[in-house]
N, C-alpha and C positions, 0 to 999 in steps of 0.2 A: 547527376548525384552526385555529392558530395562526398568523400568517405573519411572517416574520424578514425585512427588505428590509437586502441587505448592501452598502453603496454604494464602499466600497474594494475594488483588486483589479482584475485586468487579465484579458480574454479574448483569447488569442494568435491568430491568425486563420491557422494551420498548415494545410495541407491531409495528409492522411494518416488521416483517421477512419474507424476501420474501416467497414464494412458491418454491417445487421442479419442477412445470410446467416452462419449455422455449417458448417463444415466438421468432420468428424468425422475425427480424425487415428488415420493406422495406430498399431498398438500398440510401442511403444520396444522395443527389447534391455535397455536399462538406464534406471534412474531416478536420483536421486541426491537427497542434503540440505547444507545449506550450513548446520554450526551456528553458523559465526563471520559469519553476517549477521544472526541472530537478537538485539535490541538486548537488551543486560546480562545475558545467561546464559553462567555458568561451566559448559560441556559435560563428563561424567565420561561416559566410553564403558562401555557395555555389551555389547559385544559385540567380537571378532575377525575380522579380516580372514580369509575362508574358511570363516564360521559359516553354518549356513541361518537363514532368517529368514521368518518370514511378514507378509502386511499387517495391521499392528499389533503388529508386536514390537518391544520399547522396543531402540532406538536409542543414547541417551544419555540422562541426567539433570542438571538443573543441578544445580552443586552447591550451591549456596547454598539451593535450595529444590527437593532431591530429590525431596517427593513430585509432582513436574511431569514426566512423561514426555514424550518425544519419540519417537516409531512411524514404524515402519518403512512407506513409502508403497507396499512393492513387496513381493512374495513371493517368492523365492528364496536366492542366497548371495550375502554381503556380498563385492564383487568386489576392493573397494580404500579405503581410508583413504590420506587425502590429508593433511599438515599445512602448516600456513602457519608467517610469522615466529612467533617462540618457543614454539615446540611450540602454535600453537593449532591446534584440531579445524578445518580447512576444505570438507573435502569428505569423503563416506562415497557409496561405488557399490555400489548392488546390482541383479547381472546377476540378470534375469526370471527367473521357471523356466517350462516351456512350459503349466504347471497351479499357478497359484497359489494359498496357501493365506490364510486366514484367521484373525485371532484371534476371536472373539465373546463378547459380554459379556451378548445378549441384548439385545430390544428395548424399548423401552417404548411404549406403549400410551395413549392422551387419557387412562383412570383412572388407569395407575399414575403417570403424570408427574403428576397432579392430586393424588394420597393420598402421592406421595415426600417428606419433608420437604428443607428447604434442603438440608443439610450432604451430604445423601446423595445428592441429586442435584451437586452440586459433588463427590463423588469419582468420581462415575460419568463425568462431562465430564475431567477427569483421567486417569483410568486409559484410556477412551475415546480422548486425547490430543488431542481437539478443544480443553480449556482456552487452550491459547497464544495462539487467535483471539480471545479477549478483551483487550484492551489498556486502561490506566488514562491518562488525561491527569495531570500535565501533560509525564510524559516517552515516554509511547508504549509502556513494559514492559507486560509478561506480567500483568494483573491479579492483586491479592492475594486470594487467598481467603478470609482471614482477616478479613478489612472486609466492611461494605454498602457500596457506592458510593450517592452521593446520587441518583445517574440513571445511565441506562443506554441510549447514543447510537448507535441503528441509523443509517448514512448506507447509503443506497440510491441515490443518483446522484453521481457524481464527473464535475466538468468541467473535471477536471486532463487535456490531451492525454497521452496515450490510455488509457481506464480503458472496462472493459465497460459496455455498454450493460444499464442493468437490465430494461429490455423483452425482452432476449434473455435473460439466466439467470436471469428468474422466469417467464419463459414457460412455461407447462402446470405450474407446481409451487407454484400459492398456499399449496395444502395443506401443503407443506412448511415453505413459510415463513412461514405462523401455527402451528407446531408448534413453528417456534424463536422465535417469539416468544417462544409460551406458556412453552419451558423459560425465556428471560431475563427474563419476569415472575415467576418464583418467587425470582429471583436479586436484585432489585433494589427499591425499593419506586417508581421510578419509572420509564417506559420512555418514552423520545423517538425517535419516528421520523419520518427528515426525507427531502425530494424536492424537489429543485427544478423551479420553475416547466417548465425548458424540458422534464422529462419526465413535462406533465401528462396527457399520453395513456396514461400506466402503465396496465396491463390493470387493466378496472373492477372487476374481482373482488377487486383488494388496499386500492381507496382508503379502505375504511374503515378502515385500520391506520395511514393516514397521521396523527399529530399536530401536525407544523410541517412549513408549505411554505416553502422557503426562494427568495427573488429576490437577484441579484446577478452580477458573473462571478466566475471564478474568483480563490479558493475559497471564495465563498459556502457550498455546504454541505460540506464539510468539520465534521468533527464536533466541533474544537477551536474554528472561527471559531462554529459552533451555541453551545459551551456559554460563549462569550465573550458573545454577544447576550444570551441568557436566565438567567444565572445573578443570584441573588439575596443571595446569601452565599458566604461565603469556602468551606466547605466543599464548593461546588458544582463548584472547581476537582478534585476528586476522584473526577470521572465515570470511569464504563469506558465504553469505545467499540466497535465491531464493524461492520463492510461486511455489505452488504445479504447478497454472497452468501456471505461467511462464516457467516450466520446459517444459511444453507442446510447448511451443513458440522454446525452442532449437527442440525439435524433430522435430516443423513441418517446420522448415528450413533445416535440415539434408533429411527429409523424401522428402519436395518438391525438394528442392533446390530453393526456392525463398523465398524471406521477408514473412513470415506469417503475414497475419492482421485480422484472423480471433478471437474474444475474447468474452466471457460471460460475459455481466454485471449483477450484482444484482442491481435492479429497486425497493427502498424498502421505509422503514420508515413511520410514520405516517401522512404524506402528500401523502403520493403513494396511487391511487385508487385499484390498486389490484397488491400489491409487488410479484414481479416474476422475476426470472430470463429471460434477454433479448440476443438474439443470435444475434449478430454485428458484426460492426470492430472496429480496433485500431483507434480512431480520430476521432468516432462518433460526430456529433454536439449535444450539451446537449438539446437542443430544440427539437430535432429531439429524443431524449429518452422517452422528457417527453411528447409528441403530445398524449394529451387527455388520460392521464397518472395520474391525478393529481386531488385530491379531488377537489382542488380549487387552484386559480391561487396565493394567498397568502403564498406562501411556500418558503422556502430557500431552494437552492441549497447547496448539498454538495459532492465534488467528493472524495469519499472515506467513511470510515466508522465514525462514530457519534464522536469518540472521537479524532480519527488523520487526516480525510478528511481536506480539505479546501474548502471553502466559493467560490463556483463561479455562474457566469452568465450564464441564458439559452442560452447567446450566443457565448460561450465560447465552446469549446472544450473538449474530454474525453482524459486528458492527457498519459505520457507512462504508470504509475505506476498503479494509480488506476482503481480497478475493481468493483466499487460499485458505484452510485449515489443515494446516499441519501437525502429523502424529509421530511422534517421537516416544521409544522405548524410556520409561523414568531410568536413571544410572545408579539408584540409589542401592542395587544387589550388587554383596561385597563378590570377588573375583578371587577365586580359592588360588592362593600365588602369585594374583594378581602382579608383585611389585619386580616379580623376575621374569614375564613374559616379555618379548619380542613385540607386543601390537604388530603385528602382522595384521589383523584386519582391523585396527584402529584409528578413523579416518584424523588426521592431523597434519599441520604444516609444520611443525618439527620433522628434521628428519634424526631425529632419535628413535623416532619407532621404525619400526620395518615394514610398515605399509606406504612407505616412500618408493619402495618396489614394486609393492603390488598395484598394478593395473586396472583390476576388477573396481567396481560401485561397493563402497562397504557403509556398512548400518550406521549409524549416527545417534547417538544416546544423550541424555542430559551431561551428563558426567565431565568434569570441566581437568579430570587427572590433575590436581596437584591446589595449592591453596595462595592465596593473595599474598604477595610481598611485594618491598620494594622494586622499582623500576630500576631495571638492569641496562639502560642505554644501550639492547640489543640491535635494536635499529629495524627489529620486524614487520612493527606498523607501519614503517616509511615504506619499505619495499612493496608490503601491497597497498598503500594508499592512493586511491584514482587519481587526486587532487593533488598528490604532494605537498601535505599541509604539514609535515612535520609530527605528527601526531604526540608524540613524545616529550616535546616541547610546549608544544600548546597544553598540554596537561598541566605541566609544570608550570607554566605562566597561570593558571587559572587555579591550581592550588595555592600561589601566591598572592591570589588575588589581583596581578597584576591585568586588566582588561586589556588594554592597549596595545599589550605585546602579544596576545591571544590574538587579538585580529591582526596584528601584522604579519604573525603565523599563519594566518587565514582561515581561522575560526567559522568565519562565517561562509566558507568555501566547502566546510565539511557536510557531504551528504548523507552521512548519517547510516552509512553500508552497512555497519558491524564489524568490516574485517578486521581493525585494528584490534577489538576486545578479541576477537577467535585467536588471533595466533599470537598473540600477547604471551610470552611464558609465566611472568609474573601475575597472568588471571586479575590484572586489571579492567573492570569495565571502562576501559577508554571512551566507547563510545555515548555508554550516558554521562559520562562525565563530560563530553563535549558537547551532547545534545542539552543538558541541563546548562550551561551556562551560556549557551544561544538562546534558549530561552528565557534565560532571567536578561539577557540585553537586550530582549524584543520586550519584556514588562518594564525596561526600565529599572530594575530591582539593585 
């Protein structure tokens, strides 16, 4: 086992971490998908409103790669198709039938998997709808099945507040996890399975699968950070990545022969009444997850982690990739004499708040505690950047439209962890700027 020590980063001491308790959610009435939330995908509809669908029916394909279908997470009727700005496909809603039907492809046994060649396996994973769970660096787009990656990085644990605990989603499923790893081994020459030292007490039967043990603050165990700290040549930059829970999606298809829909979601944050893990299904409605599980109605819903998640409405649905629903209080309530308070209970990277001496977990809200102003070159973003790309200089190169210098500073190494935005005293959304620049470079804008 190889050890990786990451020095830069920051572990935000906030309350709301989910317990290892798992609740099984009652079945929802509807499920949905958000095509416009999948990076770089241009959807082409394959169904119409009112048409019947089964679990595993094709809902849409990517116009640029029509061989990669996106499947229905439910069986029933396409109830509604919602378009966003410029006719972008925003939401597809499926009303579930009392007795759902599934599209079956046939399961894979260990023997049949061993005998299957790489191209046939790729075709099986694409037809089964699980190929989009495999993504590639540096853009986090869906992996290109026509290339062979230098490595495939599996991340079992994510220190971002608040992600599912691998000890929860892997419990009682080691055989499925190993089946998923066997699938990945046929796709690339090198498999890297990472685990943070925080989760050293992971199930003993899974320990033999770990190739790299990571230590350090968030986002030390991020696959992009692992790639930067282990690469030996430029070709290593095009690694494929997948989360531990998504490995189970690959195994679920192979084991059952149909599109897997089971998902464990971490419901967490200071706005959650009882932060815990919830066993539910893909595409579950946000309000169904939140039902009677919030401290009050004045909370912000974030699909994903505290730093990298996206704001969603209770009327939305959980997307393809997020595995947590973070609830935090809105920070729009005026604090009486807040300008003279020392901030003993306010989480902050800055040492200007007395919370630097408070060792307890603190409640985070959406208040940014200040307004945007020009960069003051304080270097705080560099102190926390896990891949040391000098975010402030990269940002200034982006503003000057100097793409070559931004790339030279390491723009493509950015793992979009969000720490630079969080620690910036000028309240500059550095992550958003760097992410947008990466996407523009990917598209050739």
